[in-house]
Every structure is written in structure tokens, then in C-alpha cells.
VEXKOLTOR-859447 format. One record per residue: residue number from 1; residue in three letters; chain; x, y, z of N, C-alpha, C, O, CB in turn. Coordinates in nm, 2 decimals. Glycine has a CB too. Layout:
# residues N
seq	type	mol	n_px	n_py	n_pz	ca_px	ca_py	ca_pz	c_px	c_py	c_pz	o_px	o_py	o_pz	cb_px	cb_py	cb_pz
NUM	ALA	A	X	Y	Z	X	Y	Z	X	Y	Z	X	Y	Z	X	Y	Z
...
This chain:
# residues 156
seq	type	mol	n_px	n_py	n_pz	ca_px	ca_py	ca_pz	c_px	c_py	c_pz	o_px	o_py	o_pz	cb_px	cb_py	cb_pz
1	THR	A	9.19	14.24	8.82	9.22	14.04	8.82	9.37	14.05	8.92	9.42	14.16	8.95	9.27	13.93	8.59
2	VAL	A	9.41	13.97	8.94	9.50	13.94	9.03	9.50	13.81	9.00	9.41	13.72	9.00	9.48	13.98	9.18
3	VAL	A	9.67	13.81	8.98	9.72	13.66	8.92	9.83	13.63	9.07	9.91	13.72	9.10	9.82	13.68	8.73
4	ALA	A	9.83	13.51	9.14	9.89	13.50	9.20	9.98	13.42	9.20	9.96	13.30	9.16	9.85	13.50	9.26
5	THR	A	10.12	13.44	9.24	10.26	13.30	9.19	10.31	13.27	9.30	10.33	13.36	9.38	10.40	13.33	9.09
6	ALA	A	10.35	13.15	9.32	10.49	13.16	9.44	10.60	13.20	9.41	10.68	13.20	9.50	10.54	13.05	9.49
7	TYR	A	10.64	13.26	9.25	10.79	13.27	9.25	10.80	13.41	9.18	10.70	13.44	9.12	10.86	13.14	9.16
8	ASP	A	10.87	13.47	9.18	10.89	13.63	9.13	10.93	13.56	8.97	10.88	13.63	8.89	11.04	13.74	9.23
9	ASP	A	10.99	13.48	8.93	11.02	13.50	8.77	10.98	13.36	8.74	11.04	13.25	8.74	11.21	13.55	8.73
10	THR	A	10.86	13.39	8.72	10.76	13.27	8.65	10.71	13.33	8.48	10.59	13.33	8.44	10.59	13.24	8.78
11	GLY	A	10.79	13.36	8.44	10.76	13.41	8.35	10.63	13.46	8.27	10.63	13.48	8.15	10.80	13.35	8.31
12	LEU	A	10.53	13.47	8.34	10.38	13.51	8.31	10.36	13.65	8.26	10.43	13.73	8.33	10.28	13.50	8.44
13	THR	A	10.31	13.69	8.20	10.25	13.81	8.11	10.07	13.83	8.19	9.98	13.75	8.19	10.25	13.75	7.89
14	VAL	A	10.07	13.93	8.23	9.96	13.95	8.23	9.89	14.12	8.18	9.96	14.21	8.19	9.93	13.89	8.36
15	GLY	A	9.80	14.13	8.14	9.72	14.21	8.03	9.71	14.34	8.14	9.72	14.31	8.26	9.55	14.14	7.97
16	SER	A	9.70	14.48	8.09	9.69	14.60	8.18	9.59	14.60	8.26	9.54	14.71	8.29	9.69	14.72	8.13
17	GLU	A	9.54	14.50	8.31	9.36	14.50	8.40	9.40	14.41	8.48	9.32	14.37	8.56	9.19	14.46	8.32
18	ALA	A	9.49	14.37	8.47	9.60	14.24	8.57	9.68	14.28	8.65	9.75	14.37	8.61	9.70	14.14	8.50
19	GLU	A	9.70	14.24	8.77	9.84	14.24	8.83	9.89	14.13	8.88	9.81	14.04	8.92	9.86	14.32	8.94
20	LEU	A	9.98	14.12	8.89	10.05	14.01	8.89	10.18	13.97	9.05	10.31	13.98	9.04	10.12	14.03	8.74
21	VAL	A	10.14	13.93	9.13	10.16	13.92	9.31	10.23	13.81	9.33	10.18	13.71	9.29	10.03	13.91	9.42
22	ARG	A	10.33	13.82	9.38	10.42	13.70	9.44	10.35	13.68	9.57	10.36	13.76	9.66	10.60	13.74	9.47
23	VAL	A	10.27	13.58	9.59	10.22	13.53	9.76	10.34	13.48	9.81	10.39	13.55	9.90	10.10	13.39	9.78
24	GLY	A	10.39	13.39	9.78	10.50	13.31	9.82	10.45	13.11	9.79	10.37	13.09	9.70	10.52	13.35	10.01
25	LEU	A	10.49	13.04	9.84	10.46	12.88	9.85	10.43	12.87	10.00	10.50	12.90	10.09	10.60	12.76	9.80
26	PRO	A	10.24	12.81	9.99	10.20	12.82	10.12	10.22	12.71	10.20	10.19	12.60	10.15	10.08	12.85	10.13
27	LEU	A	10.26	12.72	10.31	10.30	12.63	10.41	10.21	12.56	10.52	10.16	12.63	10.60	10.38	12.69	10.46
28	ARG	A	10.20	12.42	10.52	10.09	12.40	10.59	10.16	12.44	10.72	10.28	12.43	10.73	10.03	12.26	10.58
29	PRO	A	10.05	12.51	10.87	10.08	12.52	10.95	10.20	12.41	11.05	10.27	12.45	11.15	9.98	12.53	10.97
30	ALA	A	10.18	12.30	11.00	10.26	12.19	11.08	10.45	12.22	11.05	10.56	12.23	11.11	10.19	12.02	11.02
31	ILE	A	10.40	12.23	10.90	10.57	12.31	10.91	10.63	12.39	10.99	10.72	12.37	11.08	10.59	12.39	10.81
32	SER	A	10.57	12.52	10.96	10.56	12.62	11.05	10.64	12.62	11.12	10.75	12.67	11.13	10.47	12.62	11.10
33	ARG	A	10.49	12.50	11.24	10.58	12.46	11.40	10.70	12.37	11.38	10.80	12.38	11.46	10.47	12.36	11.53
34	LEU	A	10.70	12.30	11.29	10.82	12.22	11.26	10.95	12.32	11.28	11.04	12.29	11.37	10.81	12.16	11.10
35	ILE	A	10.96	12.41	11.21	11.07	12.48	11.21	11.12	12.56	11.34	11.23	12.57	11.37	11.06	12.55	11.10
36	GLU	A	11.00	12.61	11.40	10.97	12.64	11.53	11.05	12.54	11.64	11.15	12.56	11.71	10.83	12.62	11.53
37	ALA	A	10.95	12.42	11.64	11.07	12.32	11.72	11.20	12.27	11.69	11.27	12.22	11.78	11.03	12.20	11.75
38	ARG	A	11.24	12.29	11.57	11.41	12.27	11.53	11.48	12.38	11.56	11.60	12.37	11.57	11.45	12.26	11.37
39	GLU	A	11.43	12.47	11.59	11.51	12.62	11.62	11.55	12.63	11.78	11.65	12.69	11.83	11.41	12.75	11.59
40	LYS	A	11.39	12.54	11.85	11.43	12.58	12.01	11.55	12.45	12.04	11.66	12.48	12.08	11.26	12.56	12.14
41	ASP	A	11.52	12.31	12.01	11.56	12.23	12.06	11.55	12.13	11.91	11.46	12.05	11.90	11.49	12.22	12.19
42	PRO	A	11.65	12.15	11.83	11.62	12.03	11.70	11.70	11.89	11.76	11.69	11.81	11.67	11.72	12.08	11.51
43	ARG	A	11.78	11.83	11.87	11.78	11.67	11.88	11.62	11.63	11.94	11.57	11.52	11.93	11.92	11.62	12.00
44	VAL	A	11.59	11.74	12.01	11.44	11.65	12.08	11.35	11.68	11.96	11.27	11.59	11.94	11.36	11.73	12.25
45	SER	A	11.34	11.77	11.88	11.24	11.74	11.76	11.23	11.68	11.67	11.13	11.67	11.60	11.22	11.81	11.70
46	ARG	A	11.34	11.62	11.66	11.39	11.52	11.58	11.38	11.35	11.66	11.33	11.25	11.61	11.55	11.58	11.56
47	ARG	A	11.42	11.35	11.75	11.40	11.23	11.82	11.23	11.23	11.83	11.17	11.13	11.79	11.48	11.23	11.98
48	ASP	A	11.17	11.33	11.87	10.97	11.28	11.88	10.91	11.26	11.68	10.82	11.20	11.64	10.83	11.47	11.99
49	CYS	A	10.99	11.33	11.63	10.97	11.37	11.47	10.99	11.17	11.48	10.89	11.10	11.50	11.14	11.51	11.36
50	ALA	A	11.10	11.14	11.47	11.18	10.96	11.40	11.09	10.87	11.52	11.08	10.75	11.48	11.44	10.94	11.44
51	GLN	A	11.02	10.90	11.64	10.98	10.80	11.71	10.85	10.76	11.66	10.82	10.64	11.63	10.98	10.84	11.86
52	ALA	A	10.74	10.90	11.64	10.62	10.87	11.56	10.62	10.81	11.44	10.53	10.76	11.38	10.56	10.97	11.54
53	LEU	A	10.74	10.82	11.41	10.70	10.73	11.27	10.76	10.60	11.26	10.78	10.55	11.15	10.76	10.80	11.13
54	GLY	A	10.81	10.51	11.38	10.85	10.43	11.44	11.03	10.38	11.38	11.08	10.27	11.34	10.73	10.35	11.44
55	LEU	A	11.07	10.52	11.40	11.21	10.48	11.34	11.34	10.56	11.49	11.33	10.65	11.57	11.23	10.58	11.14
56	ASP	A	11.41	10.49	11.46	11.54	10.48	11.59	11.60	10.62	11.52	11.67	10.63	11.41	11.67	10.30	11.60
57	PRO	A	11.55	10.73	11.62	11.61	10.85	11.62	11.76	10.84	11.60	11.83	10.92	11.53	11.57	10.92	11.76
58	ASP	A	11.82	10.74	11.66	12.01	10.76	11.69	12.05	10.73	11.54	12.16	10.77	11.55	12.11	10.61	11.82
59	ARG	A	12.04	10.69	11.43	12.05	10.63	11.30	12.04	10.75	11.21	11.97	10.85	11.24	11.95	10.50	11.27
60	GLU	A	12.11	10.73	11.09	12.03	10.80	10.95	11.92	10.77	10.90	11.89	10.65	10.87	12.09	10.80	10.83
61	ILE	A	11.87	10.85	10.88	11.77	10.86	10.82	11.69	10.97	10.67	11.68	11.10	10.66	11.72	10.85	10.92
62	VAL	A	11.66	10.84	10.57	11.66	10.87	10.42	11.52	10.89	10.43	11.46	10.80	10.49	11.71	10.77	10.31
63	VAL	A	11.43	11.02	10.36	11.30	11.01	10.35	11.28	11.01	10.20	11.30	11.12	10.15	11.24	11.11	10.42
64	VAL	A	11.25	10.93	10.12	11.21	10.91	9.95	11.07	10.94	9.93	10.99	10.86	9.96	11.24	10.75	9.88
65	THR	A	11.03	11.06	9.87	10.90	11.12	9.80	10.89	11.16	9.64	10.97	11.24	9.59	10.88	11.25	9.88
66	GLY	A	10.80	11.11	9.58	10.76	11.11	9.43	10.63	11.20	9.45	10.56	11.21	9.35	10.71	10.94	9.36
67	GLY	A	10.60	11.28	9.57	10.47	11.35	9.56	10.35	11.30	9.62	10.37	11.24	9.72	10.44	11.37	9.43
68	SER	A	10.23	11.30	9.58	10.14	11.21	9.63	10.12	11.13	9.54	10.10	11.01	9.57	10.02	11.25	9.67
69	LEU	A	10.13	11.15	9.44	10.09	11.03	9.30	10.16	10.96	9.26	10.14	10.86	9.19	10.07	11.08	9.18
70	GLY	A	10.32	11.02	9.31	10.42	10.93	9.30	10.49	10.93	9.17	10.44	10.97	9.06	10.36	10.79	9.33
71	ALA	A	10.65	10.89	9.18	10.70	10.87	9.09	10.80	10.80	9.05	10.92	10.82	9.07	10.71	10.93	9.07
72	VAL	A	10.73	10.68	8.95	10.79	10.53	8.90	10.96	10.51	8.91	11.02	10.43	8.98	10.75	10.53	8.72
73	SER	A	11.00	10.64	8.79	11.13	10.62	8.80	11.21	10.64	9.00	11.30	10.57	9.06	11.19	10.75	8.68
74	VAL	A	11.15	10.72	9.03	11.23	10.72	9.16	11.19	10.62	9.27	11.26	10.58	9.36	11.22	10.85	9.22
75	ASN	A	11.04	10.56	9.22	11.04	10.45	9.34	11.13	10.28	9.27	11.13	10.17	9.32	10.83	10.43	9.38
76	VAL	A	11.19	10.32	9.14	11.21	10.19	9.10	11.39	10.19	9.15	11.46	10.10	9.20	11.17	10.17	8.91
77	ALA	A	11.42	10.32	9.10	11.60	10.35	9.14	11.60	10.36	9.27	11.72	10.34	9.30	11.68	10.48	9.09
78	VAL	A	11.53	10.39	9.41	11.55	10.38	9.53	11.54	10.25	9.58	11.61	10.19	9.67	11.48	10.46	9.59
79	SER	A	11.42	10.19	9.51	11.40	10.03	9.56	11.52	9.96	9.49	11.56	9.87	9.56	11.23	9.94	9.51
80	CYS	A	11.57	9.97	9.42	11.68	9.89	9.40	11.82	9.93	9.42	11.89	9.89	9.33	11.68	9.85	9.30
81	ALA	A	11.87	10.00	9.50	11.97	10.03	9.59	11.92	10.04	9.73	11.97	10.12	9.82	12.03	10.14	9.54
82	ALA	A	11.79	9.94	9.75	11.73	9.91	9.92	11.87	9.84	9.98	11.91	9.93	10.05	11.56	9.75	9.93
83	ARG	A	11.94	9.77	9.98	12.06	9.69	9.97	12.16	9.74	10.07	12.20	9.71	10.18	12.12	9.68	9.83
84	GLU	A	12.19	9.85	9.95	12.31	9.96	10.02	12.28	10.02	10.09	12.32	10.02	10.21	12.37	10.06	9.97
85	LEU	A	12.16	10.10	10.04	12.11	10.23	10.16	12.07	10.17	10.31	12.09	10.24	10.40	11.93	10.32	10.09
86	LEU	A	12.05	10.09	10.33	12.00	10.02	10.43	12.12	9.96	10.50	12.11	9.92	10.62	11.89	9.92	10.39
87	ARG	A	12.25	9.95	10.41	12.39	9.96	10.50	12.40	10.09	10.60	12.43	10.08	10.72	12.52	9.96	10.39
88	HIS	A	12.38	10.19	10.54	12.41	10.34	10.63	12.27	10.40	10.66	12.28	10.51	10.71	12.50	10.47	10.54
89	ALA	A	12.18	10.36	10.65	12.07	10.48	10.75	11.92	10.37	10.71	11.92	10.30	10.61	12.05	10.72	10.66
90	GLN	A	11.81	10.38	10.82	11.69	10.40	10.79	11.65	10.44	10.63	11.73	10.51	10.57	11.65	10.48	10.88
91	VAL	A	11.49	10.40	10.56	11.46	10.46	10.46	11.27	10.49	10.52	11.21	10.40	10.58	11.50	10.35	10.31
92	VAL	A	11.23	10.58	10.50	11.10	10.60	10.49	11.06	10.64	10.35	11.09	10.75	10.31	11.06	10.69	10.57
93	HIS	A	10.97	10.54	10.25	10.98	10.54	10.12	10.82	10.57	10.13	10.74	10.49	10.18	11.06	10.41	10.04
94	LEU	A	10.79	10.73	10.06	10.61	10.73	10.06	10.60	10.71	9.86	10.59	10.80	9.77	10.52	10.94	10.14
95	THR	A	10.60	10.59	9.86	10.56	10.59	9.66	10.47	10.61	9.62	10.44	10.57	9.51	10.56	10.47	9.57
96	GLY	A	10.38	10.70	9.70	10.24	10.75	9.61	10.12	10.65	9.57	10.15	10.54	9.52	10.29	10.81	9.46
97	ARG	A	9.98	10.68	9.58	9.89	10.60	9.61	9.87	10.51	9.49	9.85	10.55	9.37	9.77	10.68	9.65
98	GLY	A	9.88	10.36	9.52	9.87	10.25	9.44	9.99	10.19	9.39	10.01	10.10	9.31	9.79	10.28	9.34
99	LYS	A	10.10	10.30	9.48	10.25	10.21	9.43	10.31	10.14	9.54	10.42	10.10	9.52	10.38	10.32	9.36
100	ASP	A	10.26	10.11	9.65	10.34	10.10	9.76	10.32	9.92	9.76	10.40	9.87	9.83	10.28	10.20	9.89
101	VAL	A	10.25	9.86	9.72	10.25	9.71	9.70	10.43	9.66	9.60	10.52	9.59	9.65	10.08	9.68	9.58
102	ASP	A	10.43	9.73	9.48	10.54	9.68	9.39	10.66	9.71	9.45	10.75	9.63	9.44	10.53	9.74	9.25
103	VAL	A	10.67	9.83	9.51	10.78	9.91	9.59	10.85	9.77	9.71	10.96	9.72	9.72	10.69	10.07	9.68
104	ARG	A	10.72	9.75	9.78	10.74	9.65	9.90	10.77	9.53	9.84	10.82	9.44	9.91	10.62	9.63	9.98
105	ASP	A	10.73	9.52	9.69	10.79	9.42	9.58	10.95	9.33	9.59	11.02	9.23	9.63	10.78	9.51	9.44
106	MET	A	10.96	9.50	9.52	11.13	9.51	9.49	11.24	9.54	9.55	11.36	9.54	9.50	11.15	9.57	9.42
107	VAL	A	11.19	9.59	9.68	11.30	9.59	9.81	11.30	9.46	9.85	11.41	9.40	9.85	11.26	9.68	9.95
108	ALA	A	11.17	9.39	9.89	11.19	9.22	9.95	11.33	9.18	9.83	11.44	9.18	9.88	10.99	9.08	9.93
109	ARG	A	11.30	9.16	9.71	11.37	9.11	9.59	11.53	9.16	9.62	11.62	9.09	9.59	11.29	9.17	9.43
110	GLN	A	11.55	9.29	9.68	11.68	9.34	9.66	11.75	9.35	9.78	11.87	9.39	9.80	11.68	9.46	9.59
111	ALA	A	11.64	9.30	9.89	11.73	9.35	9.99	11.67	9.24	10.14	11.71	9.22	10.25	11.72	9.55	10.01
112	GLY	A	11.56	9.19	10.06	11.47	9.06	10.16	11.37	9.11	10.23	11.38	9.22	10.27	11.54	8.98	10.27
113	ALA	A	11.26	9.01	10.26	11.11	9.06	10.28	11.12	9.06	10.44	11.02	9.04	10.50	10.97	8.95	10.22
114	ASP	A	11.25	9.09	10.51	11.24	9.06	10.65	11.27	9.26	10.72	11.26	9.32	10.83	11.39	8.91	10.71
115	VAL	A	11.30	9.30	10.59	11.38	9.43	10.59	11.22	9.55	10.56	11.23	9.68	10.58	11.55	9.43	10.43
116	VAL	A	11.12	9.52	10.53	11.04	9.57	10.46	10.91	9.63	10.62	10.90	9.56	10.72	10.98	9.44	10.33
117	ASN	A	10.86	9.71	10.62	10.77	9.78	10.76	10.68	9.86	10.67	10.67	9.88	10.55	10.87	9.88	10.89
118	ASP	A	10.61	9.90	10.79	10.52	10.02	10.78	10.57	10.10	10.85	10.67	10.09	10.92	10.38	10.02	10.81
119	VAL	A	10.49	10.22	10.84	10.54	10.36	10.87	10.46	10.41	11.02	10.34	10.43	11.02	10.49	10.46	10.74
120	GLY	A	10.53	10.42	11.14	10.41	10.44	11.23	10.48	10.39	11.38	10.57	10.30	11.39	10.26	10.33	11.18
121	PRO	A	10.43	10.46	11.49	10.52	10.41	11.58	10.53	10.25	11.59	10.63	10.20	11.62	10.49	10.46	11.70
122	THR	A	10.40	10.15	11.57	10.39	10.02	11.64	10.43	9.95	11.51	10.37	9.84	11.47	10.24	9.98	11.71
123	SER	A	10.58	10.02	11.42	10.66	9.96	11.35	10.83	9.94	11.38	10.91	9.87	11.32	10.63	10.02	11.25
124	ALA	A	10.83	10.07	11.53	11.00	10.03	11.54	10.97	9.91	11.59	10.88	9.85	11.64	11.11	10.12	11.63
125	GLY	A	11.12	9.90	11.58	11.21	9.76	11.61	11.25	9.68	11.51	11.35	9.61	11.49	11.14	9.67	11.70
126	GLN	A	11.11	9.70	11.42	11.14	9.57	11.28	11.22	9.62	11.18	11.32	9.69	11.18	10.98	9.51	11.18
127	GLY	A	11.14	9.57	11.07	11.24	9.59	10.92	11.28	9.77	10.90	11.21	9.84	10.98	11.12	9.52	10.75
128	ASP	A	11.35	9.82	10.85	11.40	9.97	10.85	11.41	10.01	10.74	11.49	10.09	10.70	11.53	9.99	10.91
129	TYR	A	11.30	9.93	10.66	11.29	9.99	10.55	11.16	10.01	10.51	11.10	9.94	10.42	11.36	9.95	10.47
130	HIS	A	11.09	10.14	10.60	10.92	10.19	10.59	10.84	10.21	10.44	10.89	10.29	10.36	10.90	10.35	10.68
131	VAL	A	10.75	10.16	10.43	10.67	10.19	10.30	10.55	10.25	10.34	10.48	10.20	10.43	10.64	10.07	10.21
132	ALA	A	10.51	10.36	10.27	10.37	10.42	10.29	10.33	10.49	10.12	10.41	10.53	10.03	10.38	10.55	10.44
133	PRO	A	10.19	10.48	10.12	10.17	10.54	9.95	10.16	10.65	9.95	10.17	10.72	9.85	10.07	10.51	9.88
134	TYR	A	10.13	10.70	10.15	10.12	10.87	10.19	10.13	10.87	10.29	10.11	10.78	10.36	10.02	10.96	10.18
135	LEU	A	10.18	11.00	10.33	10.23	11.04	10.48	10.14	11.22	10.48	10.15	11.33	10.44	10.47	11.05	10.49
136	GLU	A	10.02	11.13	10.59	9.99	11.29	10.60	10.06	11.37	10.68	10.01	11.49	10.69	9.87	11.31	10.65
137	ARG	A	10.14	11.36	10.72	10.24	11.42	10.83	10.34	11.43	10.78	10.43	11.37	10.84	10.26	11.36	10.94
138	ILE	A	10.37	11.51	10.65	10.47	11.49	10.62	10.58	11.55	10.70	10.68	11.48	10.73	10.46	11.52	10.52
139	ASP	A	10.56	11.64	10.74	10.68	11.75	10.90	10.73	11.63	10.95	10.85	11.60	10.95	10.57	11.86	11.08
140	LEU	A	10.64	11.57	10.98	10.74	11.46	11.07	10.88	11.37	11.01	10.98	11.32	11.07	10.65	11.36	11.13
141	ALA	A	10.82	11.36	10.87	10.92	11.28	10.80	11.04	11.39	10.80	11.15	11.36	10.85	10.87	11.21	10.64
142	PHE	A	11.02	11.53	10.74	11.12	11.60	10.73	11.21	11.66	10.86	11.31	11.72	10.88	11.08	11.69	10.65
143	GLY	A	11.11	11.62	10.93	11.19	11.70	11.05	11.26	11.58	11.13	11.33	11.63	11.22	11.09	11.80	11.15
144	CYS	A	11.26	11.46	11.13	11.37	11.34	11.09	11.52	11.32	11.03	11.63	11.28	11.06	11.30	11.27	11.01
145	ALA	A	11.43	11.40	10.88	11.55	11.31	10.77	11.64	11.41	10.78	11.63	11.54	10.80	11.50	11.27	10.59
146	ASP	A	11.78	11.31	10.74	11.93	11.35	10.72	11.92	11.41	10.54	11.97	11.51	10.51	12.05	11.18	10.76
147	LEU	A	11.86	11.32	10.47	11.84	11.33	10.35	11.69	11.34	10.25	11.62	11.28	10.32	11.90	11.24	10.33
148	VAL	A	11.65	11.36	10.19	11.56	11.36	10.14	11.55	11.33	9.96	11.55	11.41	9.87	11.54	11.47	10.19
149	ILE	A	11.53	11.23	9.96	11.54	11.22	9.77	11.36	11.23	9.73	11.25	11.19	9.76	11.61	11.00	9.70
150	CYS	A	11.42	11.33	9.63	11.25	11.39	9.55	11.23	11.43	9.43	11.32	11.50	9.39	11.19	11.50	9.60
151	ARG	A	11.16	11.43	9.39	11.10	11.50	9.25	11.02	11.61	9.24	10.90	11.60	9.26	11.03	11.43	9.20
152	SER	A	11.07	11.73	9.19	11.03	11.85	9.16	10.87	11.82	9.12	10.82	11.75	9.04	11.12	11.91	9.04
153	GLY	A	10.79	11.91	9.21	10.69	11.85	9.12	10.57	12.08	9.10	10.61	12.19	9.10	10.57	11.65	9.26
154	ALA	A	10.49	12.05	9.10	10.42	12.21	9.06	10.42	12.28	9.14	10.37	12.39	9.12	10.28	12.23	9.04
155	GLY	A	10.49	12.25	9.28	10.51	12.42	9.36	10.69	12.38	9.39	10.76	12.47	9.42	10.38	12.47	9.58
156	THR	A	10.73	12.29	9.38	10.89	12.24	9.47	10.98	12.28	9.31	11.10	12.27	9.30	10.91	11.97	9.54
């Protein structure tokens, strides 16, 4: 029997008939490609990622995520700071499934309904607080982010 872990110091113990093996944290191929693209030309990589999400690559970008299920405390804290955040950066807020409507409402109350926007190339030039429940291409968000606000999860 083999027990595979992401990290060395997991605190797990296994019986004499098992082996504990660190295999590392698996990465999506898109993340590996992002790393290669950023090493080749970081400016072009950032621009391409930002434009794919409907963002201005020449402005600061903050990405917020609580994971696929979201984190209500992160959503509330960041949404309540929307007005101040938008003075300095564009925001991509990945709320978790079923939590985007509440975040849109909180941001609208804090900073005005005109700042709330979707994520994607068709949203370019509109409001700077981009909200989505989930982003399949998280590599695009990481590829253009100046700051990522997140919570820890099972593998992070």
C-alpha cells in the first residue's frame, strides 16, 4: 500500500506494510504553461491574461478567491472594502458557486452599481469590480494578478 501526500511534513504515520510517498501538489497543465510564458515574456503574458478576462493590463489587478465553494468571510470583507480597493486596482472576485449575487449586491451598496461587472473579454471598459462564481481558467487570473487574496484550502 502506498499513501501519497502533497507535502513532507503531513504528520501521517503508516503501518509497516505501507509506504508514505511525497508526490507533490499536482498542477493543471495550464499553470505549467503560464509559468513558461511568464519566464519567456512577462509583459506579454500579463497582457494576454488580462485581456482575456476583460481587464486593463496597464492597471493594478487584485484577484480574490475563496475556492470553488467560496468563503463567506472573505467575500464580505473584500466586498465591504470595494470602494477603497477600486481607488487602486481592478478586482476579479471569484465568490464560489451560489454566492455571486450576494457579492454583487454588497459591492453595489459599497461602491455603486455601475462598478459591478462580469469576468470576460466582453466586459472590457465597463465596471472595474468583476464578479463570477467560479473561473475555469484560473491560470488567466493568476497570470495577470498583482495581488491574490485567498483562503487556505485542502491543498493550499
